[in-house]
C-alpha positions as CSV (number, residue, x, y, z in Angstrom):
1,M,0.0,-0.1,0.2
2,S,1.7,3.6,-0.7
3,K,2.1,6.1,1.3
4,S,-1.0,8.3,0.2
5,A,-3.5,5.4,0.1
6,L,-3.7,5.1,4.1
7,T,-6.6,3.4,5.6
8,P,-9.2,5.6,7.5
9,R,-8.1,4.2,10.5
10,A,-4.4,5.0,10.2
11,A,-4.9,8.0,9.0
12,A,-6.8,9.0,12.4
13,K,-4.2,7.6,13.9
14,K,-1.6,9.3,11.9
15,W,-3.6,12.8,12.6
16,F,-4.0,11.9,16.4
17,L,0.1,11.3,16.9
18,G,0.3,14.8,15.3
19,L,-1.5,16.6,17.8
20,R,0.3,18.3,20.6
21,L,0.8,16.3,24.0
22,S,-2.0,18.5,26.0
23,T,-4.6,18.7,22.8
24,R,-3.9,15.0,22.7
25,I,-4.4,14.1,26.8
26,G,-7.8,16.6,26.5
27,L,-9.4,14.2,24.2
28,A,-8.5,11.6,25.7
29,A,-10.2,12.7,29.2
30,I,-13.3,13.6,26.9
31,A,-13.3,9.8,25.1
32,V,-13.1,8.6,29.0
33,A,-15.6,10.9,30.6
34,A,-18.5,9.6,27.7
35,L,-17.3,6.1,28.3
36,V,-18.2,6.2,32.0
37,A,-21.8,8.4,31.2
38,I,-22.8,5.2,28.8
39,I,-22.1,2.5,31.5
40,F,-23.7,4.6,34.5
41,G,-26.6,5.5,32.5
42,S,-27.8,1.8,31.2
43,A,-27.6,0.9,34.7
44,I,-30.2,3.1,35.8
45,A,-32.7,3.2,33.2
46,P,-35.7,1.2,33.5
47,P,-35.7,-2.4,32.0
48,T,-37.3,-2.2,28.6
49,D,-39.7,-4.7,30.3
50,V,-41.4,-2.7,32.5
51,D,-44.9,-0.9,31.9
52,T,-44.7,2.5,32.7
53,S,-47.7,3.5,31.0
54,A,-49.8,2.8,34.3
55,A,-47.5,6.0,36.0
56,S,-47.8,8.0,32.9
57,N,-51.9,7.6,33.5
58,V,-52.2,7.9,37.1
59,R,-50.4,11.2,36.5
60,A,-52.7,12.0,33.6
61,T,-55.7,11.7,35.6
62,H,-54.6,13.2,38.4
63,S,-53.2,16.3,36.1
64,A,-56.9,16.3,34.6
65,S,-59.2,15.7,37.6
66,P,-57.8,17.1,40.8
67,S,-59.4,16.2,44.1
68,P,-61.0,19.2,45.7
69,T,-60.0,21.5,48.0
70,P,-62.3,21.9,50.9
71,S,-63.3,25.9,51.3
72,P,-62.3,26.9,54.9
73,T,-65.1,27.3,57.3
74,P,-65.5,31.4,58.3
75,T,-65.4,31.8,61.5
76,V,-66.9,34.7,63.6
77,A,-64.3,36.4,65.6
78,T,-65.0,36.7,69.7
79,P,-64.2,39.8,71.4
80,K,-61.9,39.9,73.6
81,F,-62.2,41.5,76.9
82,T,-60.5,45.0,77.4
83,D,-57.9,45.4,80.2
84,D,-60.5,47.2,81.9
85,D,-63.2,44.7,81.1
86,P,-61.6,40.9,81.9
87,G,-63.9,37.9,82.0
88,D,-66.9,37.7,84.3
89,P,-65.7,37.6,87.8
90,T,-66.1,33.9,89.2
91,I,-66.4,35.1,92.9
92,T,-67.2,38.4,94.5
93,V,-64.8,40.2,96.2
94,A,-65.5,43.2,98.3
95,A,-63.7,46.4,98.1
96,D,-60.9,47.4,101.2
97,G,-63.5,50.4,102.5
98,S,-65.8,52.4,101.7
99,A,-66.7,54.1,98.0
100,A,-64.4,57.6,98.6
101,V,-65.2,60.4,95.8
102,A,-63.0,63.9,95.6
103,I,-65.6,66.6,96.6
104,A,-67.1,66.9,99.3
105,S,-70.8,66.6,98.5
106,T,-73.7,66.9,95.9
107,D,-73.7,70.2,95.6
108,G,-71.1,70.6,93.1
109,T,-72.8,68.7,90.4
110,K,-75.9,70.6,91.3
111,M,-75.9,73.0,87.7
112,T,-76.2,72.2,83.8
113,T,-73.5,70.5,82.2
114,V,-72.2,73.8,80.2
115,A,-72.1,75.3,83.4
116,L,-70.0,72.3,85.3
117,L,-67.9,72.4,82.2
118,A,-67.2,75.7,82.9
119,T,-66.0,74.8,86.2
120,L,-63.0,72.0,85.0
121,P,-60.0,73.0,84.9
122,I,-58.2,72.7,81.5
123,K,-54.7,71.4,81.2
124,G,-51.9,69.1,79.2
125,R,-52.3,65.3,79.6
126,A,-49.9,64.4,82.7
127,P,-47.7,60.9,81.4
128,M,-48.8,57.5,81.3
129,T,-45.5,56.4,83.7
130,G,-46.6,54.3,86.1
131,Y,-50.4,53.1,84.9
132,V,-51.1,49.7,85.7
133,R,-54.9,49.1,85.7
134,T,-55.0,46.6,88.8
135,A,-52.1,48.0,90.7
136,Q,-53.9,51.6,90.2
137,F,-58.2,51.4,90.1
138,G,-58.3,47.7,91.5
139,A,-58.9,44.6,90.5
140,A,-62.0,44.2,87.8
141,W,-64.5,43.8,89.4
142,L,-65.3,44.9,93.1
143,D,-67.6,44.8,95.2
144,V,-67.2,48.7,96.1
145,D,-70.9,49.2,97.6
146,H,-71.1,46.0,99.5
147,N,-74.3,44.8,97.9
148,G,-72.9,41.5,97.6
149,C,-72.4,41.3,93.9
150,D,-69.7,42.6,92.1
151,T,-70.0,45.7,90.0
152,R,-70.1,44.0,86.4
153,N,-73.2,42.5,87.1
154,D,-74.7,45.4,88.7
155,I,-74.5,47.5,85.5
156,L,-75.5,44.6,83.6
157,A,-78.7,44.2,86.2
158,R,-79.1,47.9,85.5
159,D,-78.6,48.2,81.9
160,L,-80.3,45.1,80.3
161,T,-83.8,44.2,80.3
162,S,-85.6,40.6,80.5
163,I,-82.9,39.7,82.7
164,T,-82.5,36.3,84.1
165,R,-80.4,35.6,87.1
166,S,-78.4,32.4,88.6
167,G,-78.2,33.4,92.4
168,P,-79.1,37.0,93.7
169,C,-76.5,38.3,91.5
170,R,-75.1,37.0,88.2
171,V,-76.9,37.7,85.4
172,M,-77.3,34.6,82.7
173,T,-79.2,36.7,80.0
174,G,-80.8,39.8,78.9
175,E,-81.5,42.5,76.0
176,L,-78.9,45.3,75.7
177,A,-80.5,48.8,73.6
178,D,-77.1,49.5,73.1
179,P,-76.8,53.5,74.1
180,Y,-73.7,53.8,71.5
181,V,-74.9,52.4,68.4
182,D,-78.5,52.0,67.2
183,Q,-78.7,47.8,68.1
184,T,-79.9,45.3,70.3
185,I,-78.0,42.8,71.3
186,S,-79.3,39.6,73.2
187,F,-76.6,38.8,76.3
188,V,-75.8,35.2,77.1
189,R,-73.4,34.2,79.5
190,G,-70.7,31.9,78.5
191,N,-66.8,31.6,77.8
192,T,-67.3,32.6,73.9
193,T,-70.6,35.3,74.6
194,S,-69.9,37.1,77.2
195,A,-67.5,39.3,75.8
196,F,-70.1,40.3,73.1
197,V,-71.8,43.0,75.7
198,Q,-68.7,45.0,77.7
199,I,-68.8,47.2,80.3
200,D,-67.5,50.8,79.3
201,H,-65.6,53.3,81.3
202,V,-67.5,56.3,80.4
203,V,-64.0,58.4,81.6
204,A,-61.8,56.0,80.6
205,L,-59.1,55.1,83.0
206,G,-56.2,55.8,81.3
207,D,-57.6,59.0,80.0
208,A,-58.7,59.5,84.1
209,W,-54.8,58.6,84.9
210,Q,-53.4,61.4,82.6
211,T,-56.0,64.2,84.0
212,G,-55.5,64.0,87.8
213,A,-56.3,60.4,89.1
214,Q,-52.9,59.8,90.0
215,Q,-53.5,62.6,92.4
216,L,-56.3,60.9,93.9
217,T,-55.9,58.3,96.7
218,Q,-56.3,54.5,96.3
219,A,-60.1,54.5,97.5
220,Q,-60.9,57.0,95.3
221,R,-59.2,55.3,91.9
222,I,-61.0,52.3,92.8
223,S,-64.5,54.3,92.9
224,L,-64.0,55.9,89.7
225,A,-63.5,52.6,88.2
226,N,-66.8,51.2,89.9
227,D,-68.6,54.3,89.8
228,P,-72.3,53.4,88.2
229,L,-72.2,57.3,87.0
230,N,-68.8,56.0,85.1
231,L,-69.9,52.7,83.6
232,L,-72.4,51.8,80.9
233,A,-72.8,48.4,79.2
234,V,-72.1,48.3,75.7
235,D,-71.2,46.8,72.2
236,A,-67.6,44.9,72.3
237,H,-66.5,46.9,69.5
238,S,-67.7,50.2,70.4
239,N,-65.4,49.6,73.8
240,L,-62.2,48.7,71.9
241,Q,-62.6,51.0,69.0
242,K,-62.8,53.6,72.2
243,S,-60.2,52.7,74.3
244,D,-58.6,55.1,76.5
245,G,-60.2,57.9,73.9
246,D,-61.6,61.0,75.0
247,A,-64.1,63.0,73.7
248,A,-61.7,64.7,71.2
249,T,-61.3,61.1,69.9
250,W,-63.7,59.3,70.6
251,L,-67.5,59.8,70.5
252,P,-70.8,57.2,70.0
253,A,-71.9,56.5,66.6
254,K,-75.7,57.2,68.3
255,K,-75.5,60.8,67.7
256,S,-78.7,61.1,69.9
257,F,-76.9,59.7,72.9
258,R,-73.8,62.2,72.4
259,C,-75.3,65.0,75.1
260,D,-75.6,61.7,77.7
261,Y,-72.1,60.8,76.9
262,V,-70.8,64.0,77.1
263,T,-72.8,65.0,80.3
264,R,-71.6,61.8,82.1
265,Q,-68.1,62.9,81.4
266,V,-68.3,65.9,82.4
267,S,-70.2,64.8,85.6
268,V,-67.2,62.2,86.2
269,K,-64.6,64.5,85.9
270,A,-66.0,67.3,88.3
271,T,-67.1,64.2,91.0
272,Y,-63.5,63.1,91.0
273,G,-61.4,66.4,90.5
274,L,-59.8,65.6,87.1
275,W,-59.5,67.9,84.7
276,V,-59.8,68.2,80.4
277,T,-57.3,68.9,77.7
278,Q,-58.2,72.3,75.6
279,A,-58.6,69.6,72.9
280,E,-61.4,67.6,74.9
281,H,-63.5,70.8,76.1
282,D,-63.6,71.9,72.7
283,A,-64.9,69.0,72.1
284,M,-67.4,68.4,74.9
285,A,-68.8,72.3,73.9
286,R,-69.4,71.5,70.9
287,V,-71.7,68.6,71.6
288,L,-73.4,70.5,74.2
289,D,-74.6,73.1,72.3
290,S,-77.1,71.1,70.8
291,C,-78.4,70.8,74.7
292,A,-77.4,73.5,76.6
293,D,-80.1,72.8,79.1
294,A,-79.3,69.0,80.4
295,Q,-78.7,68.5,83.9
296,A,-75.2,67.7,85.3
297,M,-75.3,64.1,87.0
298,T,-74.7,63.0,90.5
299,S,-72.4,60.3,91.7
300,T,-74.0,57.4,94.0
301,F,-70.9,57.8,95.9
302,T,-70.7,61.2,96.7
303,P,-71.9,61.9,100.0
304,A,-75.3,64.0,100.8
305,P,-74.7,66.9,101.9
306,V,-74.9,67.2,106.0
307,V,-78.2,69.7,106.6
308,V,-77.4,71.0,110.4
309,A,-80.7,71.8,111.8
310,A,-80.7,75.7,112.7
311,P,-81.3,76.3,116.4
312,V,-84.7,77.2,117.6
313,A,-85.6,80.8,118.8
314,P,-87.1,80.7,122.7
315,A,-90.8,80.9,122.6
316,A,-92.4,83.9,123.8
317,V,-93.8,82.6,126.9
318,S,-96.5,84.3,129.5
319,P,-95.1,82.9,132.5
320,G,-97.8,80.6,134.2
321,A,-100.0,80.3,131.0
322,F,-100.5,76.6,129.5
323,C,-98.6,75.4,127.0
324,P,-99.1,72.8,124.3
325,D,-98.1,69.1,125.1
326,A,-95.9,68.8,121.8
327,L,-93.4,71.7,124.2
328,V,-93.1,69.7,127.3
329,G,-89.7,70.2,128.4
330,Q,-88.9,73.3,126.1
331,S,-87.8,76.5,127.1
332,G,-89.3,79.6,126.5
333,V,-88.3,83.7,127.0
334,A,-90.9,85.6,128.8
335,A,-90.8,89.6,128.2
336,N,-88.9,90.0,131.4
337,G,-85.9,88.0,130.1
338,K,-87.1,85.1,132.3
339,T,-86.5,81.7,131.2
340,Y,-89.7,79.4,132.0
341,V,-90.0,75.7,131.0
342,C,-93.2,74.1,129.6
343,G,-94.3,71.8,132.5
344,G,-91.4,72.7,134.3
345,K,-93.6,71.7,137.5
346,G,-95.7,68.6,136.0
347,A,-99.2,68.8,135.2
348,D,-101.7,70.1,137.0
349,A,-104.9,67.9,138.5
350,H,-106.5,68.5,134.7
351,G,-103.4,66.9,132.9
352,H,-102.5,70.4,131.7
353,Y,-99.4,71.7,131.6
354,R,-98.0,75.7,132.1
355,W,-94.8,77.5,131.5
356,N,-93.4,77.3,134.8
357,A,-90.0,78.9,136.2
């Protein structure tokens, strides 16, 4: 065979040997890698006698007809009790001591709400520092009036109609004509239902803390937190929405009740010696523009004024004259300036009394 008539194999060999050493090494590595891939690929490939059509059919069927996913059942969120209004008390705990307010008598609230608002000091808010509901205003709810029932049940019994009770205190069911919104709520005591009716502090305790309650005594703060004047049974949404707001930041949605609401706020603040902010004062005044004759309210915790009877002037008497039985033992002064006593010497033979020296 001549040089020019090389076989394809010999020509390839000659071409390969003519390459540089580094190129030959690289080509050899590629060939080895290809060989390994072929060997392992055939090892893991499925046997030719295995029917994969069933798996394919399952996948196709699953994709074509997916199983329905159940729709989530809608749930109604149960209102949470606020810090001011935790769950229904399981036991009744009497307050330590009697109710105590800041003013000395009911005289301070015997005027129109507009006039009473004018007596409230206007100041900025004190810091919230140190406010803890149970530490500063007592546990919710105590029996402050010592009637044997806790305050929550007292207010439910006052504000609900058609109530049923378990024992003398625990209100089990009733109907609330909500003062804050135009709706009626059926109250049913229970772990998931009691919270739908809450007891709102008309002057929120957080607001009270920032407008003078820090200077009150502990007994006065406990009274403020349990005073029926400052409490209303309302729907949970309104109570949570209001939070610690004052009249400048929150008013009842039911506009026809706003005069009553502000009247209570002004009366409570006057009763407990609290002040108002400028914004709060202005908001209250705007509401009261439509009810200028509204009368302020008096707390049942406020002691009635002590009436001291004026001394009775001695009667002008005639010495020796008859005197009525009702005056026996009483003194009188005659024109001569001398004092005589009715029946001073007892009754006469006929049972009559005279003014005797």
